[in-house]
Structures are given as C-alpha cells and as structure tokens.
N, C-alpha and C positions, 0 to 999 in steps of 0.2 A: 504495499499499500503504499503510497505518494503522499505526503503529510503537506498541507500548507498552510499559513499564517492568515488566520482569519485578522480582516481589518477594514474597519468601519468608515475610515477616511478622515476620521476627526483623532486630534490630539490633543491631550494634556498635558501641560509643559509645569515644572518643578523647577524653583530658587537653584536648585544645585546645576541644573542645564539638563537634567533626565525628560526624555520624552517617553511618553505611554500613550496605549490608544485608550480611549474611553471604556470608563466600566459598564456604560447602559448595556440594557437587556443581556446582561449577562450572568449566570445562576450566582447565587449569594450564598454560598455554602457558611461563611461564616456567620451567618444568622439561623443556624439549626442550633438547637437547643443541646448542647453538648453533653451533659448528664442523661440525655435520651439516649445519643447516640450510643454512651456507654452501656447503658442500659441494653441495647441492641446487641451490641458486640458482644454482652457477659452472657446473653441468651444463645450467642454462638457459639460460646466457647463451652457452654453445656450441652449444647446439641452435638457437639464434634465428640465429647466422650458418650455420649449416648448411640450415635449415627453413622460415626465417621465424619471426616476432614470435607466439605463439600458435596455432601451425598446430595442436599435437595438439590443443587447444581444441575445433575444427571435426570429430573425431571422434564418430559418434553409431551405428556400425551393430554386429551382433554381431560381424562378421569383426573390427572394430577393438579392439573389446574382447577379442576371443582372442588376437591378434596381441600387446597391452598383456598381457597374463596370459604369454604364451610367452615373452617379454622379460623378463617380470619373473623367470619360473623360470631362463631361462637364466642370467641375471645372477645369480642367488642361488647357482648354481651354482658360478660363477665365484668370486664372491666367497668362497664355501667354502671351496674350493679355493686361495685365497691368490693368485690371479691379481692382478698388479696392471697389465695392461696398459692399463687404462681405470678410472675411476672406479666400480667394479661396486654396491657399496653405495648410491651416490645414484641410480645407475641403478636399481636394485629398488625403492626410493621412488618414482621418478618414474613408473616403469609400473605400479607397483601404486596410483599417485593416480590416473592416468591412466584406468585401469580402473576405478577406483569411480566417475570425473566419467560415462563412458558408462553405466555401469550404471545410477546417478540417472536420467538421460537419457531411457535408452528401458526401464528395467524387467526386467534381466535375468534370468532364472529358469534352473533346470537344465534344463526341458522343453526350453525354447528353444535351450538349449546344444547337449540331447541331439539335438533335431530335426535342426539345423544338420549337427551331427557326422556323424549316418547321411547327409544328401543327400552333404557332400562325401565321405565313404567310397562310395557307391552310383558317384559320378563317375569312380573308379580302377576300378571291376569291368566287365573285360572284356565285350562283348553279342557 
C-alpha cells in the first residue's frame, strides 16, 4: 500500500516557526475518557486469560455478529440497572466494537439479518 499525507491546504503557524496542517475535522482521541478506556483494556486482559489473545478477532459470521449484539444489549440493560457484578459498561463497548469489526468484514445488511432470523425461526417450527 502506498501512503500519502492528507492536506487540508490550510496551515497553522507557531511563534517558533513550526507550521502544521489544521486540526479541523480530525478525530479527537484526546477527548476520550481515559479511565473508561483503561477499563476496556482491563476487560481485554481478563478476556485473554479466559479465551486467548485476539480470540474475538477471528469472528467473521453473521451468527457471531448477532451474538456480539445480543451481549451488548444484555450488558447495556445490566449497566442501566446498576448491576455491579461485572464491568458492564466496558462489556458494552467491547461487544459493540467486536460487532462493528464483523460488520466491516462481511458487510452486514438488514436483509442478511432478516433472512438469518427467518431461517433460525423456521428451525423451531414443528413439522
């Protein structure tokens, strides 16, 4: 891959003589609440001990995508209800992040979800 440096065409000059591209419309990672980021990293550390390093990154199916979504919702409800038995806030972040990774890998669409849900529902219908 050949990289290129993005350029807004505008510059900010400093009294020292340094010149930089403007910061406008660039991600602001410095605004993320760092204690929460640390909790997410600690959740990953506990996950490594339980499942192995980078286990979640091998997910690549719609079933796995939906599992991440189910877990995110469950942890969201537990967080909302002030359950303190686990770090539910970090678990919500983890599961949404993992689901988005799978979405990017396989291009999840609503039609795919509807078809999968329909097929799973048919398995439960007595014949």
